[in-house]
N, C-alpha and C positions, 0 to 999 in steps of 0.2 A: 209218852206219845212220840213217834218218829215221823219223819217226812213220808207221806204216803207213796211218793214216787221214788224214794231213795233206794238204790240197790242194797241188797242185804249185806254185800261184802263191805268190810270196814278197812280203813288204812291203818288202823291201830290194832293191837293185840288185846290182852286181858284188861278188864276194868277194875279188878280187885286182886290184891295179893294176900300176903299173910295178915293175920289179925292185927288191927290197929292198936297202938299203945293207948292207954287211958288219956294221956295228954293230947294225942292226936284226935281222939274222939271229942275232946273238949274244944279243940280248935275248930273242928267241923261244926259243932253245935253252936259255938259262941261267935265265930268270926266269919264264916262263909257267907251268911245271909247279908251282912253289911258290905261285903266285898263283891257282891254280885253286880254285874252291869244292869241287870233287870231286863225283862222283855225278850229274853233269848229263847227260852224253852217253849215248846209247843203248848205246854199246859198253861203257861201264863200269857202267851201271845199267839193264840191260834190263827189270828188274821195276819200274822207276820208283818205287823206295823214296823217300819224302820226305827232303829234306835236313834234317840236324840243324844248324840255324843257330847254336844255342848252342855247338856244338863248333867252329864257324868264328869266331864273333865274341863269344862269351861272352854277357853280358846286354845288349850294346849294341843300340839300335834299328838296324834294317836298312833301307837305301834301295836302290833299283834305278834304274839308268840304261839305258834302252832305246836301243841304237845310240849309242855314245859318240863316234863320229867319230874325231877325233885325240886325244881324252882330256883336253883342257885343262880342261873344266868338271868332269869327274870328279875330277881331281887337286886342283883348286881347292877343291871341296867337302870332299874328304878332309882337306886341310890345315887348313881352317877349322872342321872338325867332328871332332876326333880321338875323341870319344866315340861316334861313329856308325860302323857298318860299311856299306860300299857295295859292291854287286855291279854290274858292268857287263857287258852282253852286246853283242857286235859281231861280225858275220860277216866284215867287211872286214879281211883280215889285215894290210894296210898300216896301217890305223888302230890295230889291236892293237899292232903293233910301235912305232908312235909313242907310244902310251900307256905302254908298258913303259919307253921311254926317259925319259919325263916322270916316271914313278914313281921311277926310279933317281935322277934329279936332285933331286926334291923330298924323297926319303927318307920318304915316307908309307908306313904299314904297315897301314892299315885298309881296304884295297881287295882285292877278288877279281875275277878276270877270266874270263869265259867267251867264248872265241873262236868264237861260233856264234849260232844262231837263238835269240832270247829265248823262243820257244815251248817250247824244250827245258827252259828254267828254269821256265816256268809249269807244266810237267808235274810237277815235283818240289818246288816250293816249297809249304810247308804253307799251308793256308787262313789268311787274316787274320794273316800273318806280317810284312808290310812296313809301314813307317811313312811312306814317301814314294816316289814314282816320278817320273822325268823322261823326257820325249819331246821332244828338242831338234833342231829342223831336220830332221825325218824326210824321207825320199825323198818328193817331192811327187806323183809319178805324175800329171803334168798332164793327160794325155789322158783324156777322159771314160770310155772303155772300160777304163781301168786304175784307176779310182777304187776299185774293190773290192780293190785291192792295198794301199791305204793302211792304216796301222796303226789308224786311227780307224774301225774297222768292228767289228761284234759278234764276229767271229772272233778278234780280239785283245783287245778291250776287256773282254769277259766274263771270260776267264781272268785278266786284270789285276785286275779288280774282286774276283775270288775271293781273290787273294793279298794284297790290301791290307786293313789293319785299318779298321774303322769310324772315321771321322775322319781317316784318312790323306790326305795331300796329293798331288795329281797335277798336275804342271806341264807345259805344252806351249808350246813356242816355235816359231813358223814365220813366214816372210815371204810365204807364199802365201795370198792372200785366200780362195780357194776351199777351201783346207785349213782355214782358220778356220771357214768356213761348215759344213763337214762335221763338224769337231770339236764345234762348238756344237750340232749336231743329234744326234750319235751318243753323245757321252760322257755327257750326262745320262741317256740311256736305259739306260746300263749301271750306273746307281746312283750318280751323282755330282751334286753341286751346283756350279754356276759361282759363284765368290765375288766377281766384279766388282760394284762398286756405283757406279762412275763411270768415265768414259772412260780416265782415267790408269791405272786398275787393269789395263788390258790394253795400253795404249800405252807405258807405262814399264816398264823391266826391274825385276826383283826386287832388293832391297837387297843380296843376296849374289851377284848375277849377275856372271859374267865373260864378256865378248863373245868368242864362238868364231870360228874362221876361216870357218865357214859364214855366220855373221852378218855378218862384215866383207865378205865377197863380196856378200851381199845388199845391204848399204848402198852398196857401190861401184856396183852395178847399178841403184840407185835404188829398191829395194824396201823397204817398211817392215816392220820386225819387229812381231810381236804376241806378247804374253805372257799366256797363259791359265792361271788357277789354279782347280783343282777340288778338292772335298773328298768323300771317300767317305762315303756315307750309312751 
């Protein structure tokens, strides 16, 4: 079931790729249920009762990764910040399976995984409940007629702003210059300040950054990554 009023257009592309390996199928069968934050999908929470994040993470600050890809950044952050709870939303099931394998190998326990549209999470996250959010190498939707599908539009940024605390950090990484343009135009309108003070603040990665497979592909193809940091007003 999907949101009855939600536009048919999605900000993400495909939800399934090539056939899963047997080990990945095992991760999905054995691990995904235990790592679910619960109460996110419409099937299990049709009344859209807000999530009790304290029941999931205790008194830890909570971070959100929008579209975690293969999960390397999410696991890296979880391992480096054991005092933080991190929720990741990703509709691409192959990426979810890859993340679950990484979680097993890393042994991190402060993660929860929603294998679907992050807009479902926005529906049930309490207002001003998150301390940080990440949008890393999102689908660029390069054709002009598809720019409205990008995450950095009011349709997605307004609910993101609602669930972030004042002073919360929002990080965006992309190798697409026009995505940078749209990000810098739209994110401040949603209630954020861009924190860059000098060129290196958006040309150099964050101190706790781990280069993802998407970034490595961008570098091989000769595209330059950009690292944008915003703070919720």
